[in-house]
C-alpha positions, 0 to 999 in steps of 0.5 A, spaced: 500 500 500 502 506 498 503 512 503 504 519 503 508 521 509 510 528 511 516 528 515 520 533 518 528 533 519 529 537 526 536 539 525 534 542 518 527 545 520 525 542 513 519 539 512 518 534 506 513 529 503 515 522 500 510 517 497 513 510 500 510 503 498 509 500 505 507 493 508 503 495 514 498 499 517 499 506 519 499 505 526 505 500 526 510 505 524 508 508 531 512 503 534 519 503 536 520 497 531 516 500 525 519 507 526 526 504 525 523 501 519 520 507 516 527 511 518 530 507 513 525 507 508 525 515 508 532 515 508 533 511 502 528 514 498 530 521 499 537 519 499 539 522 505 541 521 512 536 521 518 539 523 525 533 526 528 526 527 525 519 527 526 514 523 522 508 528 521 502 524 517 501 518 514 496 518 509 493 512 505 494 514 497 
């Protein structure tokens, strides 16, 4: 399922969005394990290094 994810890189105070194909329901990504997976997916999709960030909205597309 495709999700539109809004995320903020706190160190840069930059908010962006990315569309990712994720396997689980949005609630899963609120868990520590899900958050780590989401960080890796955003990092590879956006080709950036995420050290501190917060996830805004996860919306089904």
